[in-house]
C-alpha positions in Angstrom: 0.1 -0.3 -0.2 1.5 4.1 -1.6 1.9 6.1 1.6 0.8 9.4 0.7 2.7 12.1 1.2 1.9 14.3 3.3 3.0 17.3 4.1 3.3 17.7 7.8 4.2 21.4 8.0 1.9 22.6 5.7 -1.0 20.7 7.5 -0.9 22.7 10.7 1.6 19.9 12.2 4.6 22.0 15.3 7.2 20.9 12.9 11.0 22.0 13.4 14.5 20.6 13.2 16.9 21.6 15.4 20.5 19.1 16.2 20.9 17.9 19.5 23.2 19.5 21.9 25.4 16.3 21.1 25.8 17.9 17.2 24.8 16.0 14.3 26.6 14.4 11.2 26.7 15.3 7.6 28.0 15.9 4.4 29.1 18.6 1.3 28.4 17.8 -2.0 30.6 18.5 -4.1 31.5 18.5 -7.7 35.4 17.1 -9.3 37.5 18.1 -11.5 40.4 15.0 -12.4 43.6 15.3 -12.6 43.3 14.8 -16.1 39.7 15.2 -17.7 39.9 15.5 -20.9 38.3 18.8 -21.5 39.5 21.2 -18.3 38.0 23.9 -19.8 34.2 22.7 -20.4 34.8 21.2 -17.0 35.6 24.7 -15.7 32.6 26.3 -17.3 30.7 23.6 -16.0 31.0 25.0 -12.8 31.4 28.4 -12.8 27.9 27.8 -14.5 27.0 24.9 -11.6 28.5 28.2 -8.9 25.8 30.6 -10.5 23.2 32.4 -7.5 20.6 30.9 -9.9 22.1 27.9 -10.4 22.5 27.0 -6.2 19.4 28.4 -5.1 18.1 26.5 -7.8 19.7 23.4 -6.9 19.3 24.3 -2.6 15.6 24.0 -3.1 15.5 21.3 -5.7 17.4 18.6 -3.1 16.8 20.4 -0.5 20.4 21.3 0.6 22.7 24.2 1.7 24.1 26.5 -1.4 27.5 27.2 -1.4 27.3 30.5 -2.9 25.8 32.7 -0.3 24.3 35.0 -2.5 22.3 32.8 -3.4 19.8 33.4 -0.5 17.8 36.0 -2.1 17.1 34.1 -5.2 16.2 31.2 -2.7 13.2 32.9 -1.1 11.8 34.2 -4.9 11.5 30.6 -6.1 10.0 29.3 -2.0 8.7 30.8 0.8 11.4 31.6 3.8 14.1 28.8 1.2 17.5 30.3 2.3 16.2 29.9 6.3 15.0 26.9 6.0 18.3 25.6 4.5 20.5 27.7 6.8 21.7 29.0 3.6 22.7 32.7 5.7 22.7 30.3 8.8 26.3 32.1 10.4 29.9 29.3 10.6 29.1 28.6 14.5 25.5 26.7 13.1 28.7 24.9 11.1 30.4 24.3 13.9 27.6 21.9 15.2 27.9 19.4 12.3 30.5 16.5 12.4 31.2 16.3 8.4 31.3 13.1 7.3 35.2 12.0 6.0 36.5 11.1 2.8 37.5 7.0 3.1 41.0 6.1 2.0 42.7 7.3 -1.3 42.6 3.3 -1.6 39.5 2.9 -1.9 38.4 5.2 -3.9 40.6 4.1 -6.9 39.1 0.5 -6.2 35.8 2.7 -6.7 36.6 4.6 -9.6 38.5 2.1 -10.9 34.9 -0.3 -10.7 33.3 2.3 -11.6 35.3 3.2 -15.4 34.6 -0.8 -15.7 30.8 -0.5 -14.8 30.5 2.1 -17.9 32.6 0.2 -19.7 36.1 2.1 -19.9 39.2 0.7 -19.3 40.8 2.5 -16.6 43.2 4.9 -17.2 42.2 5.6 -20.5 41.3 9.2 -21.5 39.3 10.2 -24.6 40.7 12.4 -27.3 37.7 15.0 -25.4 35.3 18.0 -26.9 37.4 19.9 -28.6 33.9 22.4 -29.3 34.4 24.1 -25.7 36.4 27.2 -25.4 39.1 27.7 -23.4 37.9 29.6 -19.7 39.6 32.9 -20.3 
């Protein structure tokens, strides 16, 4: 049986979030550029685009996460009333120090995972593509 999607807060339930005195765990979703990326100029252009306030605001509201670009805050509020505060985009640094962020796995585990993903995608580890020659250089 499917469970109906209910917005408890909209239904009038007293809903809020908090971080207990012991702290909380969290993670940061990141975009990374590989050291030997076949198209670094395109990757930098894409990262610059993804970092703009508008796209950061849309991404934050869509995924329900705090944007990296604090200039996204006013745009978030136009997309969703109270969105900036709801996703802690305007929280003070003291808020973030209460969160224990997850640590990256060891390089050995990361390499094994990358190799496995490459094989699953039909690529041989260490093989570089010719790249996209249509992307202009980043100024």
